[in-house]
Backbone as CSV, one residue per row, in Angstrom:
resi,resn,N_x,N_y,N_z,CA_x,CA_y,CA_z,C_x,C_y,C_z
1,MET,25.577,-47.185,40.315,26.807,-46.505,40.676,27.580,-47.352,41.674
2,HIS,28.805,-47.697,41.357,29.568,-48.594,42.208,29.860,-47.974,43.563
3,THR,30.062,-46.668,43.611,30.313,-46.007,44.891,29.136,-46.194,45.836
4,ILE,27.941,-45.930,45.365,26.762,-46.070,46.203,26.540,-47.526,46.568
5,ARG,26.883,-48.443,45.664,26.734,-49.862,45.980,27.579,-50.231,47.189
6,VAL,28.786,-49.710,47.263,29.633,-49.944,48.435,28.971,-49.385,49.688
7,VAL,28.394,-48.188,49.571,27.710,-47.573,50.708,26.578,-48.469,51.201
8,LEU,25.781,-48.990,50.271,24.651,-49.821,50.659,25.106,-51.087,51.363
9,TRP,26.168,-51.695,50.858,26.717,-52.865,51.532,27.124,-52.501,52.951
10,GLY,27.758,-51.371,53.120,28.181,-50.961,54.451,27.002,-50.781,55.392
11,ILE,25.921,-50.217,54.868,24.728,-50.017,55.686,24.184,-51.345,56.181
12,LEU,24.096,-52.319,55.298,23.571,-53.610,55.709,24.454,-54.242,56.773
13,VAL,25.745,-53.949,56.724,26.666,-54.461,57.738,26.352,-53.864,59.100
14,TRP,26.310,-52.514,59.178,26.182,-51.926,60.510,24.774,-51.964,61.055
15,LEU,23.774,-52.175,60.194,22.418,-52.293,60.711,22.280,-53.495,61.636
16,VAL,23.009,-54.547,61.332,22.973,-55.720,62.189,23.607,-55.405,63.535
17,GLY,24.605,-54.505,63.536,25.328,-54.192,64.766,24.687,-53.103,65.597
18,GLY,23.846,-52.256,65.020,23.213,-51.202,65.808,23.226,-49.878,65.092
19,ALA,22.723,-48.842,65.769,22.615,-47.513,65.175,23.961,-46.831,65.155
20,LEU,24.014,-45.715,64.429,25.252,-44.950,64.333,25.117,-43.607,65.031
21,ALA,26.236,-43.062,65.421,26.239,-41.733,66.027,25.980,-40.685,64.964
22,ALA,25.233,-39.651,65.301,24.829,-38.650,64.316,25.714,-37.416,64.390
23,GLU,26.992,-37.574,64.112,27.870,-36.417,64.036,28.664,-36.512,62.741
24,GLY,28.780,-35.392,62.039,29.391,-35.404,60.726,30.890,-35.183,60.761
25,LEU,31.494,-35.256,59.588,32.926,-35.072,59.432,33.139,-34.245,58.178
26,ASN,34.150,-33.399,58.189,34.518,-32.675,56.986,35.015,-33.680,55.953
27,LEU,34.273,-33.848,54.864,34.620,-34.883,53.895,35.949,-34.610,53.212
28,ASN,36.406,-33.357,53.234,37.713,-33.060,52.642,38.837,-33.792,53.364
29,THR,38.644,-34.086,54.645,39.693,-34.769,55.401,39.723,-36.265,55.126
30,LEU,38.645,-36.811,54.594,38.603,-38.254,54.351,39.616,-38.696,53.307
31,HIS,39.885,-37.835,52.336,40.783,-38.200,51.244,42.247,-38.107,51.664
32,GLN,42.515,-37.521,52.808,43.888,-37.337,53.260,44.399,-38.584,53.982
33,THR,45.691,-38.560,54.323,46.262,-39.650,55.105,45.670,-39.631,56.507
34,TRP,45.227,-40.792,56.990,44.642,-40.874,58.321,45.726,-41.177,59.353
35,PRO,45.640,-40.607,60.544,46.615,-40.935,61.594,46.601,-42.432,61.907
36,LYS,47.774,-43.013,61.999,47.922,-44.430,62.370,47.156,-45.357,61.433
37,GLN,47.094,-45.000,60.154,46.402,-45.860,59.206,47.253,-47.072,58.850
38,THR,46.595,-48.145,58.464,47.247,-49.351,57.966,47.030,-49.421,56.462
39,VAL,48.099,-49.643,55.713,48.027,-49.678,54.251,48.558,-51.022,53.760
40,ARG,47.833,-51.643,52.827,48.249,-52.915,52.254,48.007,-52.891,50.745
41,ASP,48.970,-53.392,49.984,48.770,-53.622,48.556,48.279,-55.053,48.376
42,VAL,47.118,-55.189,47.753,46.443,-56.478,47.666,46.218,-56.830,46.202
43,GLU,46.398,-58.102,45.858,46.045,-58.582,44.525,44.678,-59.237,44.610
44,VAL,43.714,-58.670,43.901,42.348,-59.175,43.898,42.080,-59.771,42.526
45,ASP,41.982,-61.093,42.482,41.944,-61.775,41.196,43.251,-61.447,40.484
46,ARG,43.221,-60.640,39.432,44.453,-60.234,38.755,44.672,-58.727,38.848
47,TYR,43.955,-58.079,39.720,44.019,-56.624,39.825,44.782,-56.203,41.083
48,GLN,45.540,-55.125,40.956,46.270,-54.567,42.086,45.435,-53.459,42.734
49,VAL,45.172,-53.616,44.014,44.353,-52.653,44.759,45.088,-52.286,46.043
50,ARG,45.133,-51.015,46.349,45.695,-50.569,47.628,44.555,-50.361,48.622
51,TRP,44.641,-51.089,49.712,43.633,-51.014,50.770,44.209,-50.246,51.960
52,ARG,43.390,-49.424,52.590,43.831,-48.762,53.821,42.666,-48.678,54.798
53,HIS,43.005,-48.681,56.088,41.966,-48.551,57.100,42.538,-47.959,58.376
54,ARG,41.642,-47.487,59.193,41.995,-46.997,60.525,40.846,-47.320,61.467
55,LEU,41.161,-47.893,62.615,40.173,-48.183,63.638,40.362,-47.218,64.797
56,SER,39.280,-46.590,65.230,39.358,-45.636,66.330,38.082,-45.708,67.155
57,ARG,38.229,-45.910,68.454,37.045,-45.918,69.311,36.335,-44.568,69.276
58,ALA,37.098,-43.507,69.132,36.514,-42.162,69.146,35.891,-41.784,67.807
59,ASP,36.546,-42.160,66.707,36.130,-41.680,65.387,35.468,-42.743,64.517
60,GLY,35.553,-44.015,64.891,34.909,-45.055,64.119,35.851,-45.766,63.167
61,LEU,35.276,-46.325,62.116,36.019,-47.115,61.139,36.206,-46.319,59.854
62,PHE,37.452,-46.105,59.484,37.804,-45.497,58.203,38.262,-46.619,57.274
63,ALA,37.778,-46.623,56.045,38.174,-47.667,55.098,38.221,-47.081,53.699
64,GLY,39.179,-47.551,52.891,39.295,-47.024,51.536,40.085,-47.929,50.623
65,VAL,39.892,-47.737,49.331,40.645,-48.461,48.305,41.146,-47.471,47.258
66,ARG,42.248,-47.837,46.624,42.820,-47.047,45.534,43.318,-48.016,44.471
67,PHE,42.999,-47.733,43.209,43.430,-48.611,42.121,43.453,-47.818,40.822
68,GLN,44.094,-48.403,39.816,44.172,-47.758,38.508,43.223,-48.438,37.543
69,ALA,42.274,-47.664,37.025,41.368,-48.161,35.995,42.018,-47.981,34.631
70,PRO,41.800,-48.906,33.692,42.435,-48.803,32.381,41.780,-47.781,31.463
71,THR,40.605,-47.308,31.823,39.845,-46.388,30.981,40.224,-44.937,31.246
72,ASP,39.924,-44.068,30.275,40.189,-42.640,30.469,39.234,-42.078,31.521
73,ARG,39.473,-40.841,31.920,38.709,-40.294,33.041,37.230,-40.117,32.693
74,ALA,36.932,-39.740,31.446,35.528,-39.552,31.071,34.750,-40.864,31.169
75,THR,35.351,-41.945,30.665,34.691,-43.250,30.727,34.583,-43.734,32.163
76,THR,35.657,-43.571,32.928,35.650,-44.003,34.326,34.597,-43.240,35.118
77,TRP,34.494,-41.948,34.863,33.480,-41.130,35.542,32.076,-41.618,35.216
78,ARG,31.836,-41.890,33.940,30.505,-42.361,33.533,30.143,-43.656,34.256
79,LEU,31.095,-44.571,34.355,30.826,-45.840,35.033,30.617,-45.645,36.533
80,ALA,31.394,-44.741,37.130,31.313,-44.529,38.578,30.027,-43.837,39.001
81,THR,29.367,-43.161,38.064,28.137,-42.434,38.397,26.925,-43.009,37.673
82,ASP,26.993,-44.290,37.335,25.900,-44.963,36.637,25.042,-45.713,37.656
83,TYR,23.758,-45.371,37.737,22.857,-46.002,38.700,22.084,-47.174,38.092
84,THR,22.303,-47.483,36.827,21.524,-48.503,36.143,21.663,-49.850,36.842
85,GLY,20.547,-50.450,37.172,20.558,-51.786,37.757,21.060,-51.863,39.176
86,LEU,21.197,-50.712,39.830,21.750,-50.713,41.188,20.914,-51.556,42.142
87,GLY,19.595,-51.397,42.072,18.738,-52.153,42.977,18.809,-53.645,42.747
88,ARG,18.881,-54.066,41.485,18.926,-55.491,41.176,20.238,-56.127,41.616
89,LYS,21.316,-55.352,41.650,22.639,-55.906,41.901,23.085,-55.797,43.357
90,THR,22.291,-55.163,44.202,22.700,-54.956,45.588,21.815,-55.777,46.512
91,PRO,22.369,-56.761,47.209,21.558,-57.601,48.095,20.830,-56.772,49.146
92,GLY,19.550,-57.098,49.356,18.769,-56.428,50.387,18.026,-55.200,49.923
93,VAL,18.409,-54.633,48.781,17.754,-53.415,48.296,16.468,-53.783,47.569
94,THR,15.352,-53.198,48.002,14.059,-53.505,47.403,13.543,-52.407,46.485
95,ALA,13.995,-51.167,46.683,13.525,-50.064,45.834,14.501,-48.902,45.902
96,ILE,14.633,-48.206,44.770,15.464,-47.006,44.699,14.672,-45.925,43.981
97,LYS,14.664,-44.727,44.540,13.940,-43.613,43.941,14.829,-42.380,43.946
98,MET,14.903,-41.714,42.808,15.665,-40.477,42.699,14.771,-39.318,43.132
99,LEU,15.040,-38.741,44.295,14.231,-37.631,44.797,14.635,-36.306,44.174
100,GLU,15.899,-36.182,43.830,16.408,-34.978,43.171,17.498,-35.401,42.209
101,ASP,17.472,-34.871,41.005,18.466,-35.257,39.997,18.912,-34.021,39.232
102,ALA,19.755,-33.237,39.863,20.345,-32.060,39.232,21.694,-32.446,38.638
103,PRO,22.263,-31.606,37.766,23.540,-31.956,37.132,24.651,-32.278,38.127
104,ASN,24.709,-31.574,39.245,25.805,-31.775,40.194,25.360,-32.319,41.546
105,ARG,24.114,-32.713,41.635,23.614,-33.170,42.942,22.445,-34.129,42.757
106,GLN,22.477,-35.220,43.493,21.356,-36.144,43.536,20.968,-36.406,44.988
107,ILE,19.686,-36.621,45.207,19.200,-37.142,46.478,18.507,-38.459,46.159
108,ILE,19.004,-39.528,46.751,18.556,-40.870,46.404,17.912,-41.520,47.617
109,GLN,16.714,-42.037,47.409,16.013,-42.770,48.467,16.178,-44.262,48.213
110,VAL,16.581,-44.982,49.231,16.845,-46.414,49.103,16.065,-47.163,50.170
111,ASP,15.274,-48.153,49.740,14.605,-49.054,50.679,15.385,-50.361,50.725
112,ALA,15.778,-50.767,51.916,16.556,-51.998,52.078,15.906,-52.873,53.130
113,LYS,15.879,-54.170,52.867,15.298,-55.120,53.813,16.413,-55.827,54.558
114,VAL,16.376,-55.721,55.875,17.352,-56.381,56.733,16.582,-57.259,57.705
115,LEU,16.796,-58.574,57.586,16.022,-59.536,58.359,14.540,-59.300,58.067
116,TRP,13.733,-58.953,59.064,12.302,-58.752,58.831,11.930,-57.284,58.663
117,LYS,12.915,-56.397,58.708,12.647,-54.965,58.643,12.929,-54.402,57.253
118,THR,12.100,-53.454,56.829,12.409,-52.641,55.657,12.704,-51.225,56.146
119,ILE,13.897,-50.745,55.840,14.339,-49.446,56.336,14.618,-48.530,55.153
120,ARG,14.219,-47.285,55.290,14.396,-46.296,54.217,15.569,-45.373,54.540
121,PHE,16.470,-45.254,53.577,17.633,-44.381,53.703,17.553,-43.282,52.652
122,VAL,18.150,-42.153,52.966,18.266,-41.067,51.995,19.726,-40.650,51.924
123,PHE,20.267,-40.600,50.703,21.651,-40.202,50.488,21.714,-38.901,49.704
124,GLU,22.587,-38.024,50.141,22.916,-36.829,49.376,24.221,-37.102,48.632
125,VAL,24.192,-36.931,47.319,25.367,-37.193,46.488,25.685,-35.929,45.696
126,GLU,26.921,-35.468,45.769,27.341,-34.283,45.023,28.473,-34.645,44.068
127,HIS,28.394,-34.106,42.853,29.377,-34.386,41.808,30.184,-33.138,41.479
128,GLN,31.466,-33.319,41.277,32.324,-32.309,40.662,32.981,-32.994,39.466
129,ALA,32.226,-33.071,38.371,32.662,-33.852,37.208,33.897,-33.244,36.556
130,PRO,34.783,-34.100,36.037,34.822,-35.559,36.207,35.870,-35.959,37.234
131,HIS,35.801,-35.383,38.407,36.898,-35.534,39.363,36.477,-36.103,40.711
132,ARG,35.312,-35.729,41.219,35.041,-36.013,42.628,33.555,-36.272,42.874
133,VAL,33.270,-37.276,43.693,31.915,-37.554,44.170,31.962,-37.625,45.691
134,THR,31.081,-36.900,46.354,30.948,-37.036,47.802,29.542,-37.529,48.111
135,PHE,29.420,-38.312,49.162,28.107,-38.831,49.530,27.995,-38.894,51.042
136,ARG,26.774,-38.710,51.496,26.507,-38.713,52.936,25.085,-39.197,53.165
137,MET,24.918,-40.075,54.123,23.582,-40.487,54.487,22.893,-39.334,55.197
138,ALA,21.700,-38.969,54.718,21.034,-37.767,55.211,20.128,-38.025,56.404
139,ASN,19.872,-39.291,56.742,18.990,-39.606,57.862,19.716,-39.379,59.180
140,ALA,19.502,-38.233,59.807,20.208,-37.932,61.054,19.870,-38.938,62.149
141,ALA,18.632,-39.434,62.145,18.229,-40.379,63.184,18.946,-41.713,63.054
142,LEU,19.367,-42.053,61.827,20.061,-43.320,61.605,21.563,-43.186,61.774
143,GLY,22.082,-41.960,61.736,23.501,-41.755,61.988,24.323,-41.467,60.755
144,ILE,25.590,-41.865,60.784,26.568,-41.487,59.759,26.966,-42.662,58.880
145,PHE,26.994,-42.436,57.616,27.834,-43.189,56.679,28.160,-42.205,55.575
146,GLU,29.433,-41.937,55.355,29.815,-40.871,54.427,31.121,-41.218,53.738
147,GLY,31.357,-40.569,52.593,32.598,-40.863,51.890,32.841,-39.941,50.714
148,VAL,33.992,-40.153,50.092,34.396,-39.372,48.926,35.117,-40.293,47.952
149,CYS,34.838,-40.109,46.676,35.510,-40.858,45.617,36.174,-39.848,44.685
150,VAL,37.482,-39.991,44.492,38.267,-39.040,43.699,38.861,-39.755,42.493
151,LEU,38.730,-39.129,41.318,39.296,-39.648,40.075,40.371,-38.695,39.583
152,GLU,41.538,-39.237,39.244,42.647,-38.446,38.724,43.300,-39.199,37.575
153,ASP,43.880,-38.446,36.633,44.607,-39.098,35.552,45.771,-39.891,36.127
154,ALA,45.973,-41.094,35.618,47.081,-41.921,36.085,48.406,-41.268,35.711
155,PRO,49.449,-41.454,36.519,50.758,-40.858,36.206,51.239,-41.250,34.812
156,GLY,51.670,-40.246,34.047,52.194,-40.505,32.714,51.153,-40.670,31.633
157,SER,49.872,-40.527,31.979,48.821,-40.699,30.983,48.327,-39.353,30.495
158,GLN,47.687,-39.370,29.319,47.025,-38.186,28.801,45.552,-38.270,29.160
159,GLU,44.935,-37.123,29.407,43.556,-37.108,29.896,42.607,-37.853,28.976
160,SER,42.815,-37.793,27.659,41.866,-38.393,26.727,42.154,-39.856,26.435
161,GLN,43.332,-40.363,26.844,43.699,-41.699,26.413,44.144,-42.624,27.545
162,GLY,44.772,-42.108,28.576,45.400,-42.967,29.565,44.442,-43.484,30.609
163,GLY,45.007,-44.156,31.617,44.218,-44.705,32.695,43.838,-43.657,33.723
164,THR,43.075,-44.101,34.715,42.556,-43.209,35.749,42.791,-43.819,37.122
165,MET,43.316,-43.032,38.033,43.441,-43.464,39.421,42.112,-43.197,40.132
166,VAL,41.602,-44.213,40.791,40.333,-44.118,41.517,40.614,-44.360,42.995
167,GLU,40.157,-43.446,43.847,40.324,-43.637,45.287,39.006,-43.374,46.002
168,LEU,38.564,-44.365,46.750,37.330,-44.275,47.528,37.682,-44.318,49.008
169,SER,37.206,-43.337,49.779,37.480,-43.260,51.213,36.162,-43.062,51.953
170,THR,35.934,-43.838,53.001,34.666,-43.769,53.723,34.891,-43.816,55.232
171,ARG,33.846,-43.430,55.950,33.851,-43.570,57.407,32.471,-43.972,57.894
172,LEU,32.421,-44.886,58.865,31.206,-45.161,59.600,31.551,-45.209,61.084
173,LYS,30.565,-44.864,61.910,30.825,-44.786,63.348,29.660,-45.350,64.155
174,PRO,29.830,-46.510,64.776,28.780,-47.054,65.649,28.604,-46.185,66.891
175,SER,27.365,-46.116,67.386,27.087,-45.289,68.559,27.282,-46.048,69.864
176,HIS,27.350,-47.372,69.794,27.598,-48.141,71.002,28.519,-49.304,70.652
177,SER,28.768,-50.138,71.611,29.786,-51.176,71.455,29.437,-52.140,70.329
178,VAL,30.179,-52.038,69.235,30.071,-52.946,68.097,31.482,-53.404,67.770
179,PRO,31.704,-54.689,67.509,33.058,-55.160,67.192,33.578,-54.518,65.901
180,LEU,34.410,-53.507,66.029,34.914,-52.803,64.852,35.717,-53.725,63.948
181,ARG,36.404,-54.697,64.525,37.205,-55.594,63.691,36.326,-56.500,62.837
182,LEU,35.155,-56.825,63.323,34.209,-57.588,62.511,33.709,-56.737,61.352
183,LEU,33.342,-55.487,61.637,32.931,-54.573,60.570,34.058,-54.368,59.566
184,LEU,35.285,-54.270,60.072,36.444,-54.096,59.205,36.589,-55.272,58.252
185,ALA,36.440,-56.490,58.754,36.586,-57.675,57.910,35.543,-57.695,56.798
186,VAL,34.307,-57.330,57.142,33.242,-57.334,56.136,33.455,-56.218,55.121
187,GLU,33.820,-55.029,55.594,34.042,-53.917,54.669,35.216,-54.200,53.738
188,ARG,36.270,-54.784,54.267,37.429,-55.088,53.426,37.033,-56.028,52.297
189,MET,36.305,-57.074,52.619,35.847,-58.009,51.600,34.954,-57.309,50.579
190,THR,34.043,-56.469,51.066,33.104,-55.781,50.187,33.805,-54.784,49.272
191,PHE,34.699,-53.982,49.826,35.398,-52.978,49.029,36.261,-53.625,47.956
192,LEU,36.995,-54.662,48.322,37.879,-55.306,47.348,37.074,-55.983,46.244
193,GLN,35.965,-56.615,46.612,35.114,-57.240,45.604,34.517,-56.186,44.675
194,SER,34.083,-55.060,45.232,33.515,-53.987,44.408,34.559,-53.396,43.468
195,ALA,35.801,-53.255,43.951,36.878,-52.756,43.093,37.119,-53.707,41.931
196,LYS,37.112,-55.002,42.209,37.315,-55.993,41.151,36.214,-55.905,40.095
197,GLU,34.959,-55.835,40.537,33.851,-55.771,39.587,33.900,-54.482,38.773
198,PHE,34.285,-53.386,39.409,34.389,-52.119,38.692,35.478,-52.197,37.629
199,LEU,36.622,-52.784,37.956,37.717,-52.901,36.990,37.335,-53.812,35.828
200,LYS,36.585,-54.848,36.098,36.107,-55.711,35.013,35.215,-54.926,34.060
201,GLU,34.336,-54.096,34.630,33.453,-53.282,33.791,34.260,-52.280,32.976
202,CYS,35.299,-51.708,33.567,36.170,-50.791,32.821,36.807,-51.496,31.631
203,GLU,37.276,-52.711,31.840,37.899,-53.461,30.748,36.914,-53.733,29.623
204,ARG,35.658,-53.962,29.975,34.653,-54.207,28.937,34.394,-52.964,28.091
205,GLN,34.737,-51.795,28.613,34.516,-50.541,27.887,35.672,-50.167,26.972
206,LEU,36.791,-50.875,27.068,37.974,-50.476,26.301,37.767,-50.498,24.790
207,PRO,37.108,-51.520,24.208,36.886,-51.478,22.751,36.097,-50.249,22.308
208,ALA,35.056,-49.894,23.059,34.255,-48.718,22.702,35.073,-47.447,22.844
209,GLN,35.914,-47.381,23.865,36.762,-46.203,24.054,37.752,-46.069,22.909
210,ALA,38.354,-47.183,22.492,39.308,-47.146,21.383,38.626,-46.716,20.090
211,ALA,37.407,-47.219,19.859,36.671,-46.841,18.656,36.349,-45.356,18.658
212,SER,35.995,-44.829,19.827,35.689,-43.405,19.940,36.913,-42.554,19.630
213,LEU,38.072,-42.977,20.099,39.300,-42.227,19.842,39.655,-42.241,18.362
214,ARG,39.394,-43.370,17.708,39.698,-43.457,16.273,38.819,-42.513,15.462
215,LYS,37.617,-42.226,15.947,36.691,-41.357,15.225,37.004,-39.884,15.409
216,GLU,37.808,-39.551,16.421,38.120,-38.151,16.664,38.977,-37.595,15.537
217,PRO,38.658,-36.387,15.048,39.460,-35.803,13.970,40.872,-35.499,14.442
218,THR,41.834,-35.754,13.599,43.228,-35.458,13.939,43.511,-33.988,13.701
219,SER,44.358,-33.417,14.545,44.708,-32.005,14.392,45.689,-31.843,13.254
220,ARG,45.624,-30.743,12.592,46.526,-30.467,11.463,47.450,-29.321,11.800
């Protein structure tokens, strides 16, 4: 799952800097406009991605991306919630175990090696298919990393055929003095790279999506 892959990258970033504060945030507010946020339209390879962030000593680092996937919402949802090969593709991850796998909720255990340490994380992931994924690190002792990914039909598209707008918004909060601008630089690189790889995977699905549409019976 590309969303969780971004989360894991973020964890490896802040583990080097220190622990996180253990206070939560209403995830519904993450998808909204942040006060004093910075927004940039960025071209990543050949893809257009909107990046936004907010730095706050009190609230931590907010970071997010928004882009248009060429695939319909069903295909985009399937790709965004696919865990296949996650451990092999994420640096530092040594093991992944699904502790709970219900239709709308997963609890995922992740073992990651940072320097000489192996640390175990637990994530709670909730789905509202095919529209919304929320995730939160459940280890209170390790602190906060949380986010929301929202999928919507692209403007002017039909649900079964058009593109999909994808927006990922996250927050992390160090508990002591950590250079937030350094974390920002790493997260920006990671998020944009993940968006590019996700869009490439969407493009690879277009022939199969077109074939599926051709097989659908026409209405009379």
